[in-house]
N, C-alpha and C positions, 0 to 999 in steps of 0.2 A: 585481566578479564576483558574480552571485547564488549563493546556497547552493542546492544541488541535492539533492532527496530522491526516492528511488525506493521505491515500494510494490510488494511481490511476493506473489503467491499462485500457485495451480497453473496455471490456464488464462488468467488475466488478463481474465476476463469477469464475475466476481461480486464478490469481496472487494476486490481491489486497485484496481479502477476506483472503487469507492465510497470507499475510503481516499484515493485521489488527489483526487477531487472534494471530499471533506470537508476534507482538510488544506489544499488550495488555497484554499478559501473562508475559511480562518482566518488566512492569511498574505498580506502585501503582495506582489503579483505582481512588482514591480520589484526585490525583494530575494530572492525565493525561487521556485524552479522545482520543481514536483512532477510526477512521471511515474509510470507503473506498468508492470509486466511480469509474465509468468508463467514458471514453470520449464518448462512444456510449450509446444509450438508448435501444438497442435490448432486453436486459434481465431485464429491470426495474421491480422491485417487486419480482423477482425470488430469490430463495435460490442460494448459490454458486453451481457450477458444482459438481455433485455427486462424481467425482474423487478428487476434492479439499476437500470435506467434509470427504471422506474416508481417505485421506492422513493425514489430520489434526487429525482425530479421532485416527488413528494408532500412532500418535505422542503425544497423550494425550490432544488434544484441540478439543473443540466443537465449530464449526462456523455455526451451523444450524440456529441460530437466526438472522444471517445477511440477508439482502435483497439488491439486486442490485439497484443502482440508478446512474443517470448521474450527472457528476460534473456540477456545475452552478457558475456563476459569484459571487454570494453571498458567496460561499465557501471561497473566498479569504479574506473576512472580518471575517469569522467564525474561520478559521484555522490559526495556527501559523506556521506550517510546512506542505508542500505538497511534498510527495515522489512519483515519477512516475517510472514505470517499464522499459520503453524503450524510445529511441530517438523520435519515431513517436508520442507517447503519450506526451512526454515532450514538443515537438513543439506545439501540439494541446492545451495543458494546458496553455503554455506561451501566445499563441495567444488569449486565453480567458481572460487573466489577464487584469484588468482594468487600471493598472498603474505599474510603475517601482517597487514600494514597494511590490506589489503583486507578480510580476515576481521573485523577490528575495527570495520568500518563496519556490519556486519550485526547486527541486533537483532530480537527478537520484538516485534511490535507491542504486545501487551498488557503487556509489561514496563514500559511507560510508566505503567500503572495499578497493576500488581501485580508489582513488581520481584522477579525471581528465582523466581517461582511457576510459570513456564512455562505460563501460561494461553494457550490457542489461540483464534483467531477461527474458529468452525466454518464449514465450507463449506456454504452453503445450496443448492447446485446441485440436489440430488436431493430437496429438501424443498419445502414450500409457501411461499407468500408471507410468512408470519409469520417464517420463518427470515431472510429478507432484511431485515425491519424490525429483528429482534433484532441482526443483524450491523451494520446501520447504527448502532443505538444504542451498541453496544460500540465501534465505530470512532469515533463522534462523541466519546465520552467520552475515549478514548485520544488522539485527534487534538488535543483541546483541550489536554491536558498536553504533547504533543509540540510543538505550536505555541507554547505559553508558553515552554517550554525553548529552542526555537530562537530566539524573539524575544529572550530574555534573553542567550543565548550570542552572537547575531549582530546586536546592535543598534548 
């Protein structure tokens, strides 16, 4: 059984698709499945934001096959780890969790780099292209640590 990781942001078109693509690129596909979702459903079925797609492409990743979806309660049974991008989404995901075991799967993404500091991945949606590159760099650094930890734990 592959280990399953879910990345979560608000609309599933900016941060979590980048996190999905980045983490996927750092893990063997036969052992790990990475997906993403949003706490909201505004963009369900859509590709990631064109700026996320361009940022990923400029860094050598293709995320165009991804489609936005909303997180659901059944994701807690399906996924082993759930990483969220900020405190607001963390709170929304934890509220959706059906039990304590499910809640324990949820972590802030940047805690991989800054444990206990509650650092958030900023939402670049309303900003310029630079925000997407900054988010990519933050996620790339955090995903390297997450991938290393996953490989050590599940080797």
